Biopython code that builds the backbone (N, CA, C, O; Angstrom):
import numpy as np
from Bio.PDB.StructureBuilder import StructureBuilder

atoms = [
    (1, "UNK", "N", (-87.201, -31.159, 55.023)),
    (1, "UNK", "CA", (-86.389, -29.681, 55.079)),
    (1, "UNK", "C", (-87.408, -29.264, 55.677)),
    (1, "UNK", "O", (-88.546, -29.649, 55.409)),
    (2, "UNK", "N", (-87.086, -28.320, 56.671)),
    (2, "UNK", "CA", (-87.996, -27.289, 57.443)),
    (2, "UNK", "C", (-88.318, -26.410, 56.588)),
    (2, "UNK", "O", (-87.579, -26.056, 55.669)),
    (3, "UNK", "N", (-89.790, -25.845, 56.870)),
    (3, "UNK", "CA", (-90.218, -24.634, 56.161)),
    (3, "UNK", "C", (-89.618, -23.258, 56.572)),
    (3, "UNK", "O", (-89.458, -22.819, 57.711)),
    (4, "UNK", "N", (-89.351, -22.736, 55.491)),
    (4, "UNK", "CA", (-88.626, -21.302, 55.344)),
    (4, "UNK", "C", (-89.608, -20.353, 55.434)),
    (4, "UNK", "O", (-90.579, -20.368, 54.678)),
    (5, "UNK", "N", (-89.375, -19.148, 56.677)),
    (5, "UNK", "CA", (-90.764, -18.279, 56.573)),
    (5, "UNK", "C", (-90.151, -16.829, 56.290)),
    (5, "UNK", "O", (-90.912, -15.890, 56.054)),
    (6, "UNK", "N", (-88.697, -16.654, 56.317)),
    (6, "UNK", "CA", (-88.219, -15.389, 55.960)),
    (6, "UNK", "C", (-88.334, -14.531, 57.324)),
    (6, "UNK", "O", (-88.704, -13.357, 57.279)),
    (7, "UNK", "N", (-88.095, -14.984, 58.189)),
    (7, "UNK", "CA", (-88.552, -14.118, 59.351)),
    (7, "UNK", "C", (-88.081, -12.565, 59.623)),
    (7, "UNK", "O", (-88.697, -11.638, 60.151)),
    (8, "UNK", "N", (-86.533, -12.640, 58.970)),
    (8, "UNK", "CA", (-85.959, -11.067, 58.881)),
    (8, "UNK", "C", (-86.930, -10.223, 58.121)),
    (8, "UNK", "O", (-87.193, -9.124, 58.608)),
    (9, "UNK", "N", (-87.436, -10.533, 57.128)),
    (9, "UNK", "CA", (-88.571, -9.713, 56.205)),
    (9, "UNK", "C", (-89.545, -9.392, 56.730)),
    (9, "UNK", "O", (-89.758, -8.179, 56.743)),
    (10, "UNK", "N", (-90.410, -10.166, 57.292)),
    (10, "UNK", "CA", (-91.487, -10.015, 58.052)),
    (10, "UNK", "C", (-91.306, -8.973, 59.322)),
    (10, "UNK", "O", (-92.002, -7.987, 59.563)),
    (11, "UNK", "N", (-90.261, -9.433, 60.007)),
    (11, "UNK", "CA", (-90.088, -8.594, 61.493)),
    (11, "UNK", "C", (-89.715, -6.927, 60.822)),
    (11, "UNK", "O", (-90.221, -5.877, 61.216)),
    (12, "UNK", "N", (-88.684, -7.090, 59.711)),
    (12, "UNK", "CA", (-88.449, -5.906, 59.047)),
    (12, "UNK", "C", (-89.774, -4.843, 58.798)),
    (12, "UNK", "O", (-89.850, -3.664, 59.143)),
    (13, "UNK", "N", (-90.730, -5.628, 58.119)),
    (13, "UNK", "CA", (-91.970, -4.958, 57.661)),
    (13, "UNK", "C", (-92.792, -4.437, 58.909)),
    (13, "UNK", "O", (-93.552, -3.468, 58.889)),
    (14, "UNK", "N", (-92.539, -5.163, 59.892)),
    (14, "UNK", "CA", (-93.553, -4.779, 61.040)),
    (14, "UNK", "C", (-92.871, -3.978, 61.795)),
    (14, "UNK", "O", (-93.548, -3.263, 62.535)),
    (15, "UNK", "N", (-91.525, -3.850, 61.853)),
    (15, "UNK", "CA", (-91.084, -2.816, 62.593)),
    (15, "UNK", "C", (-90.804, -1.495, 62.095)),
    (15, "UNK", "O", (-90.459, -0.511, 62.748)),
    (16, "UNK", "N", (-91.052, -1.629, 60.490)),
    (16, "UNK", "CA", (-91.300, -0.212, 59.758)),
    (16, "UNK", "C", (-92.535, 0.447, 60.141)),
    (16, "UNK", "O", (-92.562, 1.670, 60.285)),
    (17, "UNK", "N", (-93.953, -0.562, 60.383)),
    (17, "UNK", "CA", (-94.867, -0.160, 60.322)),
    (17, "UNK", "C", (-95.222, 0.483, 62.147)),
    (17, "UNK", "O", (-96.103, 1.293, 62.436)),
    (18, "UNK", "N", (-94.444, -0.039, 62.921)),
    (18, "UNK", "CA", (-94.610, 0.041, 64.439)),
    (18, "UNK", "C", (-93.768, 1.228, 64.466)),
    (18, "UNK", "O", (-94.167, 1.992, 65.345)),
    (19, "UNK", "N", (-92.584, 1.751, 63.731)),
    (19, "UNK", "CA", (-92.142, 2.848, 63.876)),
    (19, "UNK", "C", (-93.268, 3.998, 63.434)),
    (19, "UNK", "O", (-93.388, 5.040, 64.079)),
    (20, "UNK", "N", (-93.892, 3.762, 62.534)),
    (20, "UNK", "CA", (-94.466, 5.000, 61.794)),
    (20, "UNK", "C", (-95.634, 5.242, 63.087)),
    (20, "UNK", "O", (-95.774, 6.408, 63.455)),
    (21, "UNK", "N", (-96.369, 4.293, 63.696)),
    (21, "UNK", "CA", (-97.345, 4.669, 64.409)),
    (21, "UNK", "C", (-96.849, 5.046, 66.139)),
    (21, "UNK", "O", (-97.630, 5.295, 67.057)),
    (22, "UNK", "N", (-95.401, 4.996, 66.217)),
    (22, "UNK", "CA", (-94.892, 5.383, 67.617)),
    (22, "UNK", "C", (-95.553, 6.838, 67.793)),
    (22, "UNK", "O", (-95.634, 7.699, 66.918)),
    (23, "UNK", "N", (-96.010, 6.921, 69.127)),
    (23, "UNK", "CA", (-96.746, 8.255, 69.932)),
    (23, "UNK", "C", (-97.922, 8.204, 69.738)),
    (23, "UNK", "O", (-98.553, 9.179, 70.147)),
    (24, "UNK", "N", (-98.569, 7.285, 69.173)),
    (24, "UNK", "CA", (-99.882, 7.062, 69.481)),
    (24, "UNK", "C", (-100.322, 6.348, 70.644)),
    (24, "UNK", "O", (-99.588, 5.630, 71.323)),
    (25, "UNK", "N", (-101.759, 6.602, 70.895)),
    (25, "UNK", "CA", (-102.050, 6.085, 72.208)),
    (25, "UNK", "C", (-102.707, 4.610, 72.522)),
    (25, "UNK", "O", (-103.577, 4.129, 71.797)),
    (26, "UNK", "N", (-102.252, 4.030, 73.544)),
    (26, "UNK", "CA", (-102.954, 2.870, 73.839)),
    (26, "UNK", "C", (-102.108, 1.629, 73.066)),
    (26, "UNK", "O", (-100.883, 1.665, 72.952)),
    (27, "UNK", "N", (-102.934, 0.541, 72.561)),
    (27, "UNK", "CA", (-102.567, -0.709, 71.740)),
    (27, "UNK", "C", (-101.971, -0.226, 70.538)),
    (27, "UNK", "O", (-101.041, -0.843, 70.019)),
    (28, "UNK", "N", (-102.511, 1.016, 69.965)),
    (28, "UNK", "CA", (-102.157, 1.120, 68.426)),
    (28, "UNK", "C", (-100.480, 1.351, 68.305)),
    (28, "UNK", "O", (-99.840, 1.220, 67.261)),
    (29, "UNK", "N", (-99.911, 1.736, 69.661)),
    (29, "UNK", "CA", (-98.404, 1.897, 69.216)),
    (29, "UNK", "C", (-97.581, 0.484, 69.479)),
    (29, "UNK", "O", (-96.377, 0.430, 69.229)),
    (30, "UNK", "N", (-98.199, -0.491, 69.925)),
    (30, "UNK", "CA", (-97.237, -1.478, 69.924)),
    (30, "UNK", "C", (-97.915, -2.827, 69.646)),
    (30, "UNK", "O", (-97.087, -3.676, 69.318)),
    (31, "UNK", "N", (-99.151, -3.262, 69.682)),
    (31, "UNK", "CA", (-99.576, -4.516, 69.116)),
    (31, "UNK", "C", (-99.997, -4.348, 67.577)),
    (31, "UNK", "O", (-100.838, -3.581, 67.109)),
    (32, "UNK", "N", (-99.159, -5.302, 66.904)),
    (32, "UNK", "CA", (-99.028, -5.263, 65.409)),
    (32, "UNK", "C", (-100.354, -5.390, 64.983)),
    (32, "UNK", "O", (-100.456, -4.386, 64.279)),
    (33, "UNK", "N", (-101.596, -6.035, 64.932)),
    (33, "UNK", "CA", (-102.700, -5.767, 64.355)),
    (33, "UNK", "C", (-103.496, -4.534, 64.556)),
    (33, "UNK", "O", (-104.116, -4.035, 63.617)),
    (34, "UNK", "N", (-103.502, -4.074, 65.632)),
    (34, "UNK", "CA", (-103.839, -2.530, 66.294)),
    (34, "UNK", "C", (-103.360, -1.704, 65.357)),
    (34, "UNK", "O", (-104.099, -0.912, 64.773)),
    (35, "UNK", "N", (-101.889, -1.817, 65.081)),
    (35, "UNK", "CA", (-100.906, -0.642, 64.867)),
    (35, "UNK", "C", (-101.147, -0.576, 63.364)),
    (35, "UNK", "O", (-101.213, 0.496, 62.762)),
    (36, "UNK", "N", (-101.277, -1.799, 62.769)),
    (36, "UNK", "CA", (-101.461, -1.981, 61.177)),
    (36, "UNK", "C", (-102.626, -1.236, 60.839)),
    (36, "UNK", "O", (-102.644, -0.550, 59.817)),
    (37, "UNK", "N", (-103.575, -1.310, 61.589)),
    (37, "UNK", "CA", (-104.904, -0.750, 61.042)),
    (37, "UNK", "C", (-104.853, 0.643, 61.337)),
    (37, "UNK", "O", (-105.415, 1.407, 60.552)),
    (38, "UNK", "N", (-104.201, 1.154, 62.464)),
    (38, "UNK", "CA", (-104.239, 2.567, 62.710)),
    (38, "UNK", "C", (-103.170, 3.221, 61.617)),
    (38, "UNK", "O", (-103.368, 4.402, 61.332)),
    (39, "UNK", "N", (-102.219, 2.644, 61.078)),
    (39, "UNK", "CA", (-101.388, 3.161, 60.008)),
    (39, "UNK", "C", (-102.240, 3.337, 58.731)),
    (39, "UNK", "O", (-102.214, 4.307, 57.974)),
    (40, "UNK", "N", (-103.004, 2.219, 58.625)),
    (40, "UNK", "CA", (-103.744, 2.303, 57.143)),
    (40, "UNK", "C", (-104.876, 3.509, 57.520)),
    (40, "UNK", "O", (-105.283, 4.287, 56.657)),
    (41, "UNK", "N", (-105.177, 3.539, 58.463)),
    (41, "UNK", "CA", (-106.288, 4.671, 58.596)),
    (41, "UNK", "C", (-105.635, 5.887, 58.584)),
    (41, "UNK", "O", (-106.055, 6.790, 57.861)),
    (42, "UNK", "N", (-104.512, 6.057, 59.398)),
    (42, "UNK", "CA", (-103.660, 7.224, 59.209)),
    (42, "UNK", "C", (-103.394, 7.982, 57.943)),
    (42, "UNK", "O", (-103.372, 9.169, 57.618)),
    (43, "UNK", "N", (-103.180, 6.704, 57.296)),
    (43, "UNK", "CA", (-102.819, 6.922, 55.423)),
    (43, "UNK", "C", (-104.127, 7.687, 54.856)),
    (43, "UNK", "O", (-104.063, 8.724, 54.195)),
    (44, "UNK", "N", (-105.206, 7.086, 55.178)),
    (44, "UNK", "CA", (-106.507, 7.409, 54.420)),
    (44, "UNK", "C", (-106.631, 8.897, 54.647)),
    (44, "UNK", "O", (-106.643, 9.761, 53.771)),
    (45, "UNK", "N", (-106.719, 9.060, 55.894)),
    (45, "UNK", "CA", (-106.794, 10.724, 56.407)),
    (45, "UNK", "C", (-105.882, 11.601, 56.002)),
    (45, "UNK", "O", (-106.226, 12.722, 55.628)),
    (46, "UNK", "N", (-104.392, 11.148, 56.025)),
    (46, "UNK", "CA", (-103.556, 11.921, 55.574)),
    (46, "UNK", "C", (-103.735, 12.492, 53.705)),
    (46, "UNK", "O", (-103.464, 13.598, 53.236)),
    (47, "UNK", "N", (-104.216, 11.402, 53.080)),
    (47, "UNK", "CA", (-104.761, 11.597, 51.787)),
    (47, "UNK", "C", (-105.922, 12.264, 51.591)),
    (47, "UNK", "O", (-106.026, 12.870, 50.525)),
    (48, "UNK", "N", (-106.771, 12.298, 52.319)),
    (48, "UNK", "CA", (-108.040, 13.132, 52.396)),
    (48, "UNK", "C", (-107.856, 14.546, 52.778)),
    (48, "UNK", "O", (-108.460, 15.488, 52.265)),
    (49, "UNK", "N", (-106.929, 14.625, 53.770)),
    (49, "UNK", "CA", (-107.024, 16.090, 54.356)),
    (49, "UNK", "C", (-105.715, 16.601, 53.494)),
    (49, "UNK", "O", (-105.493, 17.767, 53.820)),
    (50, "UNK", "N", (-104.956, 16.230, 52.704)),
    (50, "UNK", "CA", (-104.120, 17.146, 51.585)),
    (50, "UNK", "C", (-105.210, 17.768, 50.606)),
    (50, "UNK", "O", (-104.975, 18.736, 49.883)),
    (51, "UNK", "N", (-106.008, 17.331, 50.645)),
    (51, "UNK", "CA", (-107.026, 17.836, 49.433)),
    (51, "UNK", "C", (-107.875, 18.677, 50.333)),
    (51, "UNK", "O", (-108.199, 19.696, 49.722)),
    (52, "UNK", "N", (-108.464, 18.644, 51.798)),
    (52, "UNK", "CA", (-108.964, 19.372, 52.574)),
    (52, "UNK", "C", (-108.320, 20.758, 52.874)),
    (52, "UNK", "O", (-108.882, 21.852, 52.929)),
    (53, "UNK", "N", (-107.023, 20.452, 53.053)),
    (53, "UNK", "CA", (-106.185, 21.802, 53.231)),
    (53, "UNK", "C", (-106.183, 22.831, 52.291)),
    (53, "UNK", "O", (-106.306, 23.986, 52.697)),
    (54, "UNK", "N", (-106.065, 22.602, 51.099)),
    (54, "UNK", "CA", (-106.460, 23.727, 50.005)),
    (54, "UNK", "C", (-107.571, 24.221, 50.413)),
    (54, "UNK", "O", (-107.389, 25.429, 50.558)),
    (55, "UNK", "N", (-108.855, 23.876, 50.734)),
    (55, "UNK", "CA", (-109.921, 24.336, 50.749)),
    (55, "UNK", "C", (-110.171, 25.175, 52.168)),
    (55, "UNK", "O", (-110.938, 26.126, 52.322)),
    (56, "UNK", "N", (-109.502, 24.694, 52.935)),
    (56, "UNK", "CA", (-109.308, 25.227, 54.360)),
    (56, "UNK", "C", (-108.754, 26.605, 54.113)),
    (56, "UNK", "O", (-109.288, 27.660, 54.454)),
    (57, "UNK", "N", (-107.315, 26.417, 53.309)),
    (57, "UNK", "CA", (-106.542, 27.719, 53.380)),
    (57, "UNK", "C", (-107.537, 28.708, 52.463)),
    (57, "UNK", "O", (-107.650, 29.881, 52.819)),
    (58, "UNK", "N", (-108.140, 28.307, 51.477)),
    (58, "UNK", "CA", (-108.657, 29.273, 50.508)),
    (58, "UNK", "C", (-109.875, 29.862, 51.395)),
    (58, "UNK", "O", (-110.126, 31.061, 51.515)),
    (59, "UNK", "N", (-110.529, 28.877, 51.947)),
    (59, "UNK", "CA", (-111.696, 29.936, 52.958)),
    (59, "UNK", "C", (-111.198, 30.736, 53.991)),
    (59, "UNK", "O", (-111.871, 31.689, 54.384)),
    (60, "UNK", "N", (-109.903, 30.428, 54.577)),
    (60, "UNK", "CA", (-109.410, 31.397, 55.765)),
    (60, "UNK", "C", (-109.035, 32.618, 54.756)),
    (60, "UNK", "O", (-109.578, 33.672, 55.085)),
    (61, "UNK", "N", (-108.283, 32.686, 53.685)),
    (61, "UNK", "CA", (-107.774, 33.881, 52.420)),
    (61, "UNK", "C", (-109.093, 34.597, 52.468)),
    (61, "UNK", "O", (-109.051, 35.747, 52.905)),
    (62, "UNK", "N", (-110.450, 34.040, 52.034)),
    (62, "UNK", "CA", (-111.460, 34.621, 51.914)),
    (62, "UNK", "C", (-112.181, 35.507, 53.061)),
    (62, "UNK", "O", (-112.763, 36.588, 52.974)),
    (63, "UNK", "N", (-111.950, 34.717, 54.090)),
    (63, "UNK", "CA", (-112.456, 35.425, 55.365)),
    (63, "UNK", "C", (-111.568, 36.833, 55.514)),
    (63, "UNK", "O", (-112.082, 37.944, 55.642)),
    (64, "UNK", "N", (-110.114, 36.563, 55.471)),
    (64, "UNK", "CA", (-109.232, 37.751, 55.527)),
    (64, "UNK", "C", (-109.492, 38.873, 54.687)),
    (64, "UNK", "O", (-109.376, 40.060, 54.990)),
    (65, "UNK", "N", (-109.836, 38.405, 53.657)),
    (65, "UNK", "CA", (-110.115, 39.959, 52.634)),
    (65, "UNK", "C", (-111.215, 40.374, 52.881)),
    (65, "UNK", "O", (-111.359, 41.585, 53.042)),
    (66, "UNK", "N", (-112.244, 39.552, 52.976)),
    (66, "UNK", "CA", (-113.671, 40.123, 53.457)),
    (66, "UNK", "C", (-113.448, 41.303, 54.677)),
    (66, "UNK", "O", (-113.786, 42.487, 54.652)),
    (67, "UNK", "N", (-112.852, 40.647, 55.595)),
    (67, "UNK", "CA", (-112.617, 41.542, 56.578)),
    (67, "UNK", "C", (-111.849, 42.845, 56.323)),
    (67, "UNK", "O", (-112.344, 43.935, 56.614)),
    (68, "UNK", "N", (-110.641, 42.717, 55.779)),
    (68, "UNK", "CA", (-109.983, 43.658, 55.204)),
    (68, "UNK", "C", (-110.823, 44.970, 54.451)),
    (68, "UNK", "O", (-110.758, 46.175, 54.692)),
    (69, "UNK", "N", (-111.557, 44.283, 53.536)),
    (69, "UNK", "CA", (-112.260, 45.115, 52.513)),
    (69, "UNK", "C", (-113.537, 45.897, 53.263)),
    (69, "UNK", "O", (-113.909, 47.029, 52.955)),
    (70, "UNK", "N", (-114.135, 45.062, 54.316)),
    (70, "UNK", "CA", (-115.183, 45.862, 54.980)),
    (70, "UNK", "C", (-114.992, 47.016, 55.512)),
    (70, "UNK", "O", (-115.860, 47.879, 55.643)),
    (71, "UNK", "N", (-113.794, 47.102, 55.865)),
    (71, "UNK", "CA", (-113.188, 48.539, 56.539)),
    (71, "UNK", "C", (-113.306, 49.541, 55.569)),
    (71, "UNK", "O", (-113.470, 50.656, 56.066)),
    (72, "UNK", "N", (-113.278, 49.509, 54.433)),
    (72, "UNK", "CA", (-113.590, 50.300, 53.378)),
    (72, "UNK", "C", (-114.838, 50.549, 52.841)),
    (72, "UNK", "O", (-114.951, 51.395, 51.954)),
    (73, "UNK", "N", (-116.051, 49.763, 53.367)),
    (73, "UNK", "CA", (-117.415, 49.839, 52.835)),
    (73, "UNK", "C", (-117.504, 49.084, 51.887)),
    (73, "UNK", "O", (-118.378, 49.481, 51.116)),
    (74, "UNK", "N", (-116.791, 47.743, 51.403)),
    (74, "UNK", "CA", (-117.224, 47.325, 50.413)),
    (74, "UNK", "C", (-117.447, 45.706, 50.765)),
    (74, "UNK", "O", (-117.079, 45.326, 51.876)),
    (75, "UNK", "N", (-117.978, 44.849, 49.939)),
    (75, "UNK", "CA", (-117.953, 43.435, 50.250)),
    (75, "UNK", "C", (-116.723, 42.799, 49.701)),
    (75, "UNK", "O", (-115.873, 43.430, 49.073)),
    (76, "UNK", "N", (-116.647, 41.228, 50.025)),
    (76, "UNK", "CA", (-115.861, 40.503, 49.477)),
    (76, "UNK", "C", (-116.110, 40.310, 47.879)),
    (76, "UNK", "O", (-115.184, 40.341, 47.068)),
    (77, "UNK", "N", (-117.471, 40.109, 47.528)),
    (77, "UNK", "CA", (-117.517, 39.843, 46.301)),
    (77, "UNK", "C", (-117.741, 40.718, 45.223)),
    (77, "UNK", "O", (-117.735, 40.490, 44.013)),
    (78, "UNK", "N", (-118.017, 42.163, 46.098)),
    (78, "UNK", "CA", (-117.906, 43.312, 44.825)),
    (78, "UNK", "C", (-116.590, 43.659, 44.825)),
    (78, "UNK", "O", (-116.199, 44.093, 43.741)),
    (79, "UNK", "N", (-115.590, 43.594, 45.905)),
    (79, "UNK", "CA", (-114.321, 43.771, 45.719)),
    (79, "UNK", "C", (-113.722, 42.800, 44.599)),
    (79, "UNK", "O", (-113.219, 43.262, 43.574)),
    (80, "UNK", "N", (-113.795, 41.589, 44.822)),
    (80, "UNK", "CA", (-113.085, 40.763, 43.773)),
    (80, "UNK", "C", (-113.639, 40.788, 42.160)),
    (80, "UNK", "O", (-113.032, 40.469, 41.138)),
    (81, "UNK", "N", (-114.959, 41.265, 42.326)),
    (81, "UNK", "CA", (-115.526, 41.565, 40.761)),
    (81, "UNK", "C", (-114.782, 42.621, 40.274)),
    (81, "UNK", "O", (-114.227, 42.537, 39.179)),
    (82, "UNK", "N", (-114.694, 43.815, 41.116)),
    (82, "UNK", "CA", (-114.239, 45.170, 40.388)),
    (82, "UNK", "C", (-112.523, 44.844, 40.086)),
    (82, "UNK", "O", (-111.849, 45.338, 39.182)),
    (83, "UNK", "N", (-111.994, 43.695, 41.315)),
    (83, "UNK", "CA", (-110.598, 43.496, 41.120)),
    (83, "UNK", "C", (-110.343, 42.700, 39.615)),
    (83, "UNK", "O", (-109.368, 42.971, 38.914)),
    (84, "UNK", "N", (-111.181, 41.867, 39.302)),
    (84, "UNK", "CA", (-111.092, 41.127, 38.157)),
    (84, "UNK", "C", (-111.026, 42.177, 36.852)),
    (84, "UNK", "O", (-110.119, 42.284, 36.027)),
    (85, "UNK", "N", (-112.328, 42.940, 36.942)),
    (85, "UNK", "CA", (-112.858, 44.089, 35.976)),
    (85, "UNK", "C", (-111.443, 44.931, 35.544)),
    (85, "UNK", "O", (-111.147, 45.081, 34.358)),
    (86, "UNK", "N", (-110.743, 45.372, 36.472)),
    (86, "UNK", "CA", (-109.555, 46.029, 36.598)),
    (86, "UNK", "C", (-108.335, 45.363, 35.849)),
    (86, "UNK", "O", (-107.413, 46.039, 35.392)),
    (87, "UNK", "N", (-108.399, 43.959, 35.757)),
    (87, "UNK", "CA", (-107.337, 43.184, 35.337)),
    (87, "UNK", "C", (-106.163, 43.097, 36.272)),
    (87, "UNK", "O", (-105.057, 42.945, 35.754)),
    (88, "UNK", "N", (-106.246, 43.164, 37.427)),
    (88, "UNK", "CA", (-105.523, 43.030, 38.560)),
    (88, "UNK", "C", (-105.324, 41.591, 38.904)),
    (88, "UNK", "O", (-106.223, 40.888, 39.365)),
    (89, "UNK", "N", (-104.059, 41.164, 38.650)),
    (89, "UNK", "CA", (-103.844, 39.700, 38.913)),
    (89, "UNK", "C", (-103.432, 39.173, 40.316)),
    (89, "UNK", "O", (-102.675, 38.208, 40.425)),
    (90, "UNK", "N", (-103.808, 39.653, 41.096)),
    (90, "UNK", "CA", (-103.591, 39.038, 42.342)),
    (90, "UNK", "C", (-104.159, 38.176, 43.204)),
    (90, "UNK", "O", (-105.221, 38.606, 43.654)),
    (91, "UNK", "N", (-103.819, 37.047, 43.623)),
    (91, "UNK", "CA", (-104.338, 35.724, 43.915)),
    (91, "UNK", "C", (-104.872, 36.066, 45.588)),
    (91, "UNK", "O", (-104.430, 36.997, 46.260)),
    (92, "UNK", "N", (-105.669, 35.310, 45.938)),
    (92, "UNK", "CA", (-106.313, 35.554, 47.319)),
    (92, "UNK", "C", (-105.395, 35.360, 48.324)),
    (92, "UNK", "O", (-105.529, 35.994, 49.371)),
    (93, "UNK", "N", (-104.175, 34.325, 48.131)),
    (93, "UNK", "CA", (-103.099, 34.107, 49.297)),
    (93, "UNK", "C", (-102.536, 35.572, 49.409)),
    (93, "UNK", "O", (-102.475, 36.105, 50.517)),
    (94, "UNK", "N", (-102.163, 36.166, 48.383)),
    (94, "UNK", "CA", (-101.428, 37.305, 48.746)),
    (94, "UNK", "C", (-102.264, 38.648, 49.192)),
    (94, "UNK", "O", (-101.774, 39.463, 49.975)),
    (95, "UNK", "N", (-103.638, 38.809, 48.592)),
    (95, "UNK", "CA", (-104.286, 39.559, 49.230)),
    (95, "UNK", "C", (-104.531, 39.338, 50.597)),
    (95, "UNK", "O", (-104.346, 40.255, 51.396)),
    (96, "UNK", "N", (-104.858, 38.418, 50.902)),
    (96, "UNK", "CA", (-105.252, 38.112, 52.299)),
    (96, "UNK", "C", (-103.734, 38.383, 53.122)),
    (96, "UNK", "O", (-103.790, 38.696, 54.311)),
    (97, "UNK", "N", (-102.566, 38.268, 52.533)),
    (97, "UNK", "CA", (-101.654, 38.467, 53.070)),
    (97, "UNK", "C", (-101.339, 39.902, 53.532)),
    (97, "UNK", "O", (-101.069, 40.249, 54.681)),
    (98, "UNK", "N", (-101.423, 40.675, 52.428)),
    (98, "UNK", "CA", (-101.496, 42.315, 52.558)),
    (98, "UNK", "C", (-102.723, 42.792, 53.328)),
    (98, "UNK", "O", (-102.584, 43.687, 54.162)),
    (99, "UNK", "N", (-103.670, 42.359, 53.144)),
    (99, "UNK", "CA", (-104.670, 42.812, 54.401)),
    (99, "UNK", "C", (-104.679, 42.594, 55.703)),
    (99, "UNK", "O", (-105.416, 43.251, 56.439)),
    (100, "UNK", "N", (-103.671, 41.419, 56.270)),
    (100, "UNK", "CA", (-103.148, 40.994, 57.563)),
    (100, "UNK", "C", (-101.869, 42.082, 57.842)),
    (100, "UNK", "O", (-101.796, 42.821, 58.824)),
    (101, "UNK", "N", (-100.920, 42.001, 56.781)),
    (101, "UNK", "CA", (-99.715, 42.187, 57.167)),
    (101, "UNK", "C", (-99.070, 43.605, 56.848)),
    (101, "UNK", "O", (-98.075, 44.161, 57.312)),
    (102, "UNK", "N", (-100.089, 44.024, 55.794)),
    (102, "UNK", "CA", (-99.543, 45.384, 55.380)),
    (102, "UNK", "C", (-100.880, 46.112, 54.783)),
    (102, "UNK", "O", (-101.272, 45.842, 53.647)),
    (103, "UNK", "N", (-101.545, 47.039, 55.610)),
    (103, "UNK", "CA", (-102.644, 47.666, 55.460)),
    (103, "UNK", "C", (-102.680, 48.590, 54.466)),
    (103, "UNK", "O", (-103.581, 48.817, 53.659)),
    (104, "UNK", "N", (-101.495, 49.160, 54.615)),
    (104, "UNK", "CA", (-101.144, 50.451, 53.665)),
    (104, "UNK", "C", (-101.140, 50.086, 52.071)),
    (104, "UNK", "O", (-101.809, 50.678, 51.224)),
    (105, "UNK", "N", (-100.266, 49.006, 51.837)),
    (105, "UNK", "CA", (-100.477, 48.213, 50.596)),
    (105, "UNK", "C", (-101.849, 47.754, 49.923)),
    (105, "UNK", "O", (-102.099, 47.882, 48.725)),
    (106, "UNK", "N", (-102.697, 47.200, 50.879)),
    (106, "UNK", "CA", (-103.855, 46.821, 50.798)),
    (106, "UNK", "C", (-104.842, 48.016, 50.446)),
    (106, "UNK", "O", (-105.602, 47.951, 49.480)),
    (107, "UNK", "N", (-104.785, 48.995, 51.207)),
    (107, "UNK", "CA", (-105.851, 50.209, 51.080)),
    (107, "UNK", "C", (-105.560, 50.787, 49.525)),
    (107, "UNK", "O", (-106.369, 51.250, 48.722)),
    (108, "UNK", "N", (-104.187, 50.600, 49.403)),
    (108, "UNK", "CA", (-103.773, 51.245, 48.042)),
    (108, "UNK", "C", (-104.634, 50.484, 46.897)),
    (108, "UNK", "O", (-105.426, 50.991, 46.102)),
    (109, "UNK", "N", (-104.301, 49.276, 47.020)),
    (109, "UNK", "CA", (-105.306, 48.193, 46.236)),
    (109, "UNK", "C", (-106.813, 48.562, 46.184)),
    (109, "UNK", "O", (-107.516, 48.625, 45.176)),
    (110, "UNK", "N", (-107.144, 48.776, 47.384)),
    (110, "UNK", "CA", (-108.815, 49.090, 47.337)),
    (110, "UNK", "C", (-109.117, 50.314, 46.591)),
    (110, "UNK", "O", (-110.063, 50.431, 45.812)),
    (111, "UNK", "N", (-108.119, 51.364, 46.922)),
    (111, "UNK", "CA", (-108.516, 52.704, 46.193)),
    (111, "UNK", "C", (-108.016, 52.564, 44.731)),
    (111, "UNK", "O", (-108.366, 53.507, 44.021)),
    (112, "UNK", "N", (-107.279, 51.607, 44.116)),
    (112, "UNK", "CA", (-107.211, 51.407, 43.036)),
    (112, "UNK", "C", (-108.347, 51.086, 42.322)),
    (112, "UNK", "O", (-108.618, 51.674, 41.275)),
    (113, "UNK", "N", (-109.285, 49.901, 42.950)),
    (113, "UNK", "CA", (-110.260, 49.518, 42.422)),
    (113, "UNK", "C", (-111.514, 50.303, 42.519)),
    (113, "UNK", "O", (-112.333, 50.422, 41.607)),
    (114, "UNK", "N", (-111.588, 50.792, 43.619)),
    (114, "UNK", "CA", (-112.862, 51.902, 43.749)),
    (114, "UNK", "C", (-112.647, 52.808, 42.435)),
    (114, "UNK", "O", (-113.412, 53.742, 42.197)),
]
sb = StructureBuilder()
sb.init_structure("model")
sb.init_model(0)
sb.init_chain("A")
sb.init_seg("    ")
for serial, (resi, resn, name, xyz) in enumerate(atoms, 1):
    if name == "N":
        sb.init_residue(resn, " ", resi, " ")
    sb.init_atom(name, np.array(xyz, "f"), 0.0, 1.0, " ", f" {name:<3s}", serial, name[0])
structure = sb.get_structure()
């Protein structure tokens, strides 16, 4: 009796990964072993960078708040300290958005903190 290898499932498995790496450069898009490695490495980067993205955004918000507050002669750390002392519970994302897109409202918050 001939050996059964279930080529249908094997091909489907390979096609699924080759579809995921479509658009990559060189042999990464069409050679099975290279594509498989590229796919796995991409998954590692995706997992790692989901965490890194949160750090990057928080850092961006801090930079924007600091730039907005410097116009009123205050530093970021002093502003955040006074904000918490006043028990104003606005997160950094909202504060950064106000500093960029709504300077009038941001100035009102700074005046309230001063």
